[in-house]
N, C-alpha and C positions, 0 to 999 in steps of 0.2 A: 504493500500500500504506500509506504513512504517514498519509494523510488518515484512513483508517479507524482506524489505531492511535491517532491524536490524539483522535478522537471518543470512542473507547472509554476511553482514559486520562482524558480530561477528566471523563467521567461518574464514574469512580472517585474522582478528587480532589473533585469536587463533593459527593459523598455521604459522604466520609470525615470523621471527627471527630478534631480535635486534642485530645488529653488533656493537661491542664496540670499533672497531678500525677505526679511532683514537679517536672517541667519539661515544656515543650511537646514532645509526641512523637506520632507517628502510625504506625499499621500498616495496610497495605492488602493483602489477599489477592488473588491473581490480578491483579496490577497491569497486566499486558500481555495482549492477546488470546492465546488458546492457540496459534494458528498462528505468531504472531510469537515467542512464547517458545520454541517448538520450533526456529525458525530460529536463535535465539541458541544453544541447546544444540548444534545441528549445526555451529556456527561457533565453538566454544570455542577460544580462542587458545592456541597452544603455549607452553610455558614458555620456550623459546628466544627469544621475542620480548618477554619481560618482564624487568624488572630490580628489584633490591631498592631500597627507599626510601633506604637509605644510599648505594648506588651512585649514585642520582640526587641525592644531597646534600639531601634533603628533611627528614631527621631526624638526631638525634644518635646516638652510638655505642651507646646503651642499647636502641635499637629492634631488634626481632628480624629476622634475615635470612630467616625462614621466611615472610615476606609478599613477594610480587613483584607488580609492577603495570605497566600500560601506559596512558599517557594517550591516550584516543581522540580523534582529530582528523579533520576532513573530508578530509585528505589524508595517507595512510600508505603511501607507495610501497614500503616495505620488507616489507609483508605479502604472503604468497603470493596470487596472483590470485583463487583460489577463496574467500579470506577477505576480501580488501581491499574488494571492491565492497560487500559487506554491511556491514562495520564503518564504512566511510567514510560510507555513507548513514545508518546508525544514529547515528553521531557528529553528523552535521549535524542530525538530528532532535532528539537529546538536548540539543544546544546551541541549539536554536531553539524549536520548539513546546513541547517538554517543559519547558524552562527557564521559559518564560512561565507555564505552568501551575503550576509549583512556586512561583515568585515571587508569583503571584496568591494561592495557598493560604496562604502565610505572610506576606502583606503587612501584616496588622495587627501582627504581631510585629516586622517590620523597622521599621515606622513607630514602634512603641513604643520600640525600642532606639535608633534614630537620629534620630527626630523629623521625618523626611522620607524621601523615596525615595532611598536611597544608590546609588552606582554599584557594581554587583555583578558578579562574574565567576564563571561556572560551569565545572566541569571534571568529566569522567567518567573514572574509573580502572578499567580491567578488572583485576581482582585475583584472586589465589589465595593461599590460606594452606595451608601443609603441616602435618603432624603436629608436635606440641610447641609450636605457636603459642599465644601468650596475650598479652593486653594488660591491664595494671593499670588501675584506675579513673582516668579523666581527663576533663576538660571540653572538650578540643580547643584548637587554636591560637586566640589572640586574634583572628586574622583571619577565622576561620570564622563563618559566619552560619547556614547550614543544612547538615546532613549527612543524606543518604539512603543507605541500604544496600539493594540489590536482590539478593536471594539467587538463585543459579543452580544448585541441585542437580538431579539427575535424578529424585530421589524424596524422601520424607520420613524416610528411615532415620536421618539425622543431624540431626533437628530440634532436638536439645538443644544444638547448636553455634552458635546464633545470638548476636547481640550482647546483652549484659546491661546492665541499668540498676542503679545503686547509689545508696544514700544514706549519707552519712558517719555514723559512730557519734557523733561530735561534731556535734550539730545546728547549731552555729554555724559549722562549717567550710565555706568556699567556696574556689574557685580560679579566678582570672582566666583561666588557661589555660596549657598548656605541659607541666608535668611529669606523669609517670604515678605514681600512688600505690600503696601496698601494699594488697593485698586485705584484710588483717586490720583495716584502718582503716575498713572499710565493711560495710554490710549489703547482701546481694544482694536487690534488689527483685523483679525478674523478668527473664526471658530471652526475647527475641523468637525465635520458632521459625525455624530454618533450613529452611524449606520451599520447594518450587518456586514461583517466580514471586511471591514475597512481598517487599513493601517495608516497611522499618522506617526511620524517620527522626526527627530532632529539631531543635529550634531551639537554637543555642548560647547558654548562659547561664553564670553563675558556679557553678551547681550541676548542670549537665548531665553528671553523672558516668556514664560508660559504659565498657565494656571487653569483653574476651573471656575467659571462664574457660579455664584451661589445657586445651589439647587434647592428649590422650594417644593417641588412635587414629591409625593410619596412614592418613590421609585426604588428599584434596585438596578444599579448600573454595573454590569459585568464587563470585564476586559482583561487582557493579558498585558502586563507591563514587562517589556523586554529591555533590560539594562545591560550595557557593556561598560565596564569600569577598568580603569588603569590600575595595574598592580605595581606598586612602587616597592622595590627591594631595598 
């Protein structure tokens, strides 16, 4: 199954264009084959197997608890049998063939940032956000290199709830990474649509401001967060 998925996704990456304005970002519709996407939807992970980022000690106290995640691994014995087989195989693929395609697509940017091919580490977080979730504009951790968001809704009825891109009102303002800033300090540039099987991603820079506009609906927002980080020895 995954060889067919790899061939399909590679063609998607090969034909996709990275837009450099105001920072390198990419959007790919129908990133996965339709049958594979339907398998993902039929294996959505229950909230009981997810934890908040604060519980996992990944973020500070200001981060909202309305986001829960599970790091996908090739071995997850705690998942129920009818979910474990699919997600363990998917995790192996995401950290194998998929990672190689992502790194190849963004290779000119990683070489531009580091001057060579750095040692990088990828992680996939199965994620869901509940109502009242929001994230102020930020550029991501200094360790981040590439962030991809793969949206997992059943339909397009919540398309307005995607990740937003921002530009600071002060044109000279940049941020190395870390803090989340106030919405009123930024202009909303655009929002990637939270549509089925859609990938939105970007390369980490000092102006890669992004966030999530406040969600007021009573919803569950499922997605995969695919992070590539720099391993500093």
